[in-house]
C-alpha positions as MATLAB code, in Angstrom:
seq = 'XXXXXXXXXXXXXXXXXXXXXXXXXXXXXXXXXXXXXXXXXXXXXXXXXXXXXXXXXXXXXXXXXXXXXXXXXXXXXXXXXXXXXXXXXXXXXXXXXXXXXXXXXXXXXXXXXXXXXXXXXXXXXXXXXXXXXXXXXXXXXXXXXXXXXXXXXXXXXXXXXXXXXXXXXXXXXXXXXXXXXXXXXXXXXXXXXXXXXXXXXXXXXXXXXXXXXXXXXXXXXXXXXXXXXXXXXXXXXXXXXXXXXXXXXXXXXXXXXXXXXXXXXXXXXXXXXXXXXXXXXXXXXXXXXXXXXXXXXXXXXXXXXXXXXXXXXXXXXXXXXXX';
ca = [
     103.870   87.984   91.174;
     100.675   90.021   91.181;
     100.524   92.992   88.841;
     103.196   91.186   86.869;
     102.561   92.878   83.519;
     103.255   96.410   84.774;
     106.511   98.322   84.322;
     108.038   96.876   87.490;
     106.701   93.390   86.829;
     108.248   93.114   83.380;
     111.667   94.201   84.647;
     111.425   91.936   87.712;
     110.466   88.930   85.574;
     113.307   89.614   83.139;
     115.790   89.825   86.038;
     114.555   86.641   87.708;
     114.613   84.625   84.475;
     118.158   85.790   83.775;
     119.563   85.243   87.272;
     117.699   82.020   88.077;
     117.575   79.975   84.864;
     116.703   76.778   86.757;
     113.627   78.291   88.381;
     110.840   75.755   88.704;
     107.840   78.072   88.236;
     107.259   81.788   87.773;
     103.623   82.912   87.761;
     102.718   86.292   86.248;
      99.312   87.260   87.654;
      97.377   90.236   86.272;
      93.976   91.200   84.933;
      95.061   92.654   81.568;
      94.898   89.998   78.844;
      96.484   92.245   76.192;
      99.530   92.950   78.347;
      99.797   89.260   79.168;
      99.739   88.422   75.464;
     102.392   91.032   74.701;
     104.521   89.825   77.605;
     104.195   86.196   76.460;
     105.720   87.248   73.127;
     108.656   88.829   74.957;
     109.059   85.790   77.252;
     107.965   82.753   75.192;
     107.439   79.560   77.144;
     109.624   77.685   74.628;
     112.597   79.717   75.838;
     111.429   80.201   79.424;
     109.637   76.983   80.436;
     109.154   78.163   84.031;
     106.873   81.062   83.141;
     103.096   80.876   83.533;
     100.512   83.588   82.862;
      97.428   83.747   85.103;
      94.536   86.059   84.268;
      92.921   87.220   87.467;
      92.189   90.079   89.832;
      93.473   90.501   93.390;
      89.851   91.154   94.334;
      89.250   87.431   93.672;
      90.672   85.412   96.581;
      89.912   82.016   95.026;
      91.821   82.884   91.868;
      94.779   84.070   93.936;
      94.761   80.818   95.873;
      94.898   78.865   92.630;
      97.784   81.009   91.349;
      99.752   80.599   94.609;
      99.650   76.793   94.625;
     103.212   75.465   94.821;
     104.685   78.981   95.075;
     107.382   79.799   97.662;
     107.666   83.574   97.175;
     105.046   86.163   96.215;
     105.800   89.719   95.107;
     102.630   91.783   95.338;
     102.795   94.656   92.837;
      99.134   94.921   91.807;
      97.521   98.248   92.705;
      95.521  101.172   91.437;
      97.944  104.097   91.584;
      96.751  107.337   90.001;
      96.287  109.994   92.697;
      93.574  112.103   90.973;
      91.616  108.980   89.972;
      91.596  107.838   93.591;
      90.042  111.100   94.754;
      87.049  110.554   92.465;
      86.826  106.739   92.623;
      87.677  105.974   96.259;
      85.887  102.644   96.634;
      87.585  101.166   93.569;
      90.950  101.906   95.169;
      89.799  100.428   98.489;
      88.647   97.231   96.749;
      91.953   96.715   94.947;
      94.556   98.197   97.290;
      93.056   97.290  100.685;
      90.760   94.314  100.170;
      93.150   93.003   97.534;
      95.957   93.089  100.108;
      93.807   91.089  102.523;
      93.126   88.537   99.779;
      96.847   88.169   99.043;
      97.562   87.554  102.734;
      94.774   84.990  103.113;
      95.728   83.161   99.905;
      99.410   83.090  100.897;
      98.549   81.632  104.303;
      96.280   78.966  102.798;
      98.652   78.043   99.949;
     101.749   77.587  102.133;
     103.745   80.479  100.678;
     106.978   81.223  102.561;
     107.804   84.825  101.594;
     105.560   87.728  100.620;
     106.980   91.135   99.680;
     104.424   93.861   98.949;
     105.315   96.984   96.978;
     104.341  100.283   98.559;
     104.849  103.977   97.843;
     106.136  107.120   99.507;
     102.538  108.365   99.381;
     101.664  105.816  102.099;
     103.819  107.760  104.561;
     101.686  110.380  106.377;
      99.145  110.249  103.525;
      97.077  113.224  102.456;
      95.366  111.528   99.513;
      93.116  108.501   99.136;
      95.676  106.497   97.179;
      98.278  106.971   99.908;
      95.732  106.084  102.591;
      94.856  102.808  100.853;
      98.524  101.911  100.537;
      99.109  102.725  104.210;
      96.281  100.321  105.028;
      97.896   97.757  102.752;
     101.269   98.200  104.490;
      99.626   97.700  107.894;
      97.857   94.554  106.662;
     101.097   92.957  105.463;
     103.023   93.884  108.618;
     100.234   92.527  110.850;
      99.962   89.376  108.740;
     103.081   88.056  110.461;
     100.925   87.585  113.584;
      98.352   85.610  111.592;
     100.997   83.084  110.598;
     100.913   81.621  114.117;
     103.299   78.688  114.365;
     104.386   78.974  110.745;
     107.884   80.255  111.440;
     108.842   79.733  107.798;
     106.478   82.497  106.599;
     107.416   86.184  106.498;
     105.495   89.183  105.170;
     107.334   92.437  104.475;
     106.938   95.673  102.500;
     109.195   97.643  100.144;
     108.386  101.364  100.041;
     109.954  103.598   97.414;
     109.386  106.762   95.380;
     108.499  107.518   91.774;
     109.827  104.966   89.306;
     111.545  106.904   86.546;
     109.712  106.542   83.252;
     106.898  104.343   84.555;
     103.470  104.575   82.956;
     101.489  107.599   84.113;
     104.486  109.339   85.720;
     105.656  112.876   85.050;
     108.595  112.171   82.723;
     106.637  110.368   79.948;
     103.971  113.063   80.304;
     106.535  115.856   79.888;
     108.219  114.071   76.964;
     104.904  113.767   75.157;
     104.164  117.446   75.705;
     107.635  118.467   74.528;
     107.339  116.305   71.386;
     104.200  118.261   70.468;
     105.910  121.587   71.125;
     103.617  122.282   74.056;
     104.692  123.937   77.348;
     105.290  121.685   80.349;
     102.710  122.374   83.103;
     104.257  122.764   86.569;
     101.971  122.090   89.518;
     104.178  123.916   92.053;
     107.664  125.417   91.529;
     109.027  123.983   94.800;
     107.749  120.439   94.241;
     110.206  117.581   94.785;
     109.976  113.822   94.461;
     112.071  110.777   95.279;
     113.393  108.978   92.206;
     114.222  105.319   91.668;
     115.026  103.358   88.522;
     113.348  100.059   87.731;
     116.609   98.175   88.302;
     117.049   99.776   91.723;
     113.474   98.834   92.615;
     114.073   95.233   91.557;
     117.293   95.089   93.596;
     115.484   96.375   96.698;
     112.762   93.737   96.373;
     115.327   90.954   95.935;
     117.154   92.230   99.031;
     113.892   92.164  100.987;
     113.181   88.599   99.866;
     116.639   87.536  101.036;
     116.825   89.374  104.365;
     113.258   89.800  105.600;
     112.505   88.393  109.035;
     108.862   89.465  108.796;
     107.197   92.829  109.466;
     109.805   95.199  108.037;
     109.084   98.131  105.745;
     112.215   98.439  103.608;
     113.027  101.915  102.255;
     115.874  102.386   99.744;
     118.217  105.362  100.039;
     117.583  107.147   96.748;
     118.000  110.665   95.306;
     115.351  113.350   94.896;
     114.650  115.673   92.003;
     113.067  119.094   91.661;
     110.186  119.233   89.205;
     111.611  122.403   87.639;
     114.892  120.565   87.012;
     113.001  117.773   85.214;
     111.311  120.384   83.020;
     114.669  122.031   82.309;
     116.234  118.680   81.409;
     113.486  117.958   78.879;
     112.773  121.467   77.518;
     115.760  123.669   78.370;
     115.286  127.420   78.410;
     111.513  127.267   78.000;
     108.894  128.974   80.150;
     106.677  126.551   82.064;
     103.201  127.635   83.249;
     102.287  127.052   86.906;
      98.942  125.215   86.925;
      98.482  124.460   90.631;
      98.602  121.313   92.729;
      96.173  118.552   91.731;
      93.756  117.058   94.271;
      95.625  114.936   96.816;
      99.161  116.057   95.893;
     101.938  117.043   98.294;
     104.751  119.484   97.568;
     107.266  117.033   99.089;
     107.004  113.303   99.772;
     108.218  111.380  102.826;
     109.259  107.772  103.278;
     110.225  107.827  106.967;
     108.510  110.183  109.429;
     109.858  111.324  112.794;
     107.210  109.063  114.353;
     108.848  106.080  112.578;
     112.357  107.087  113.671;
     112.518  105.166  117.000;
     112.070  101.860  115.123;
     114.004  102.708  111.952;
     117.395  101.124  111.295;
     119.897  102.541  108.790;
     121.792   99.927  106.757;
     123.590  102.383  104.483;
     121.966  101.456  101.182;
     118.502  101.345  102.732;
     116.423  101.786  105.873;
     114.118   99.307  107.574;
     111.137  100.448  109.619;
     110.591   97.637  112.095;
     107.367   96.612  113.846;
     106.709   98.755  116.912;
     107.147   97.435  120.471;
     109.681   94.842  119.358;
     112.999   95.520  121.106;
     114.256   91.974  120.510;
     113.521   92.263  116.805;
     115.317   95.614  116.734;
     118.437   94.210  118.399;
     118.472   91.268  115.974;
     118.544   93.589  112.970;
     121.212   95.824  114.463;
     123.512   92.945  115.406;
     122.881   90.474  112.562;
     122.687   92.914  109.666;
     125.084   95.622  110.931;
     122.573   98.459  111.104;
     122.160  101.383  113.467;
     119.176  103.386  114.678;
     118.595  106.614  112.773;
     118.040  108.636  115.923;
     115.157  110.592  117.386;
     113.596  113.203  115.117;
     114.940  111.663  111.896;
     112.845  112.225  108.765;
     113.432  111.016  105.219;
     111.817  113.713  103.078;
     112.224  114.410   99.345;
     112.600  118.135  100.048;
     115.327  117.801  102.685;
     117.060  114.783  101.152;
     120.849  115.205  101.063;
     121.074  113.749   97.537;
     119.493  115.591   94.568;
     119.801  114.782   90.870;
     121.200  117.650   88.806;
     119.666  118.769   85.507;
     122.460  117.018   83.607;
     122.051  113.798   85.597;
     118.310  113.883   84.935;
     118.923  114.442   81.226;
     121.278  111.454   81.063;
     118.805  109.202   82.879;
     115.918  110.323   80.653;
     117.954  109.603   77.507;
     118.472  106.023   78.705;
     114.738  105.363   79.121;
];
């Protein structure tokens, strides 16, 4: 997998090694040699003979091709992700998130890979920031890649789109915890702000489901709860006053994962949604009949602010204590 030394990558690798002990080869591809070294200590090759660590960057197509040799399934998790950084370094995000996606597609086609699942973000849905725009481009590249495959009916590209991963590096909860540990107030960007929330295990499960069920071209969206930013602050520093500092460049008050424009091609499977390629009635019918789904209906939107499932302060506190 690309970006394999990140928060998601480490949990995904741990899950795969546990559930598939007879795996032939598991390649962890990333550009951070320190994280690879630390991860190799956690997953020593003596205990896990299938694991291999590849230093490389998704900007380097030749290195990707080498890493993909003999690989059946690729999970693409590598990306630049910080919203404010993207606003001030746009071309770096384009090189990694957009051109890197193209390189993954080309290398997968040339290496004979059979399944590619790319990780996306709620910020790719109706984006207002540069990071979200690059991930939308990435999503479009992976969906369209199914046409590039030509006669290779054994190859499928799909996308998994989800919200904030609880406790991941650079996210709000570790930031708030650090502030609280220092006795500092927790800065609130906007009192009405909401976000989708997913745990690492739920993210891993969604990717494994996509690998198993993808026909090619789907954007899989898990059904997950939302939280209010003020509730997160209350869970971490109860009873304290929190200064309002204003929205950062490129931020939304609420995030979306399915827009009303996506609704006509979105199928509800209960635990998740699948946004299917447009103008594909046969593909739509196949998903509805084979996988027991139903269309969400015209005008449907999946928005963190209008989500029917919100985490309470106590639920947030319990989840944070488990991190």
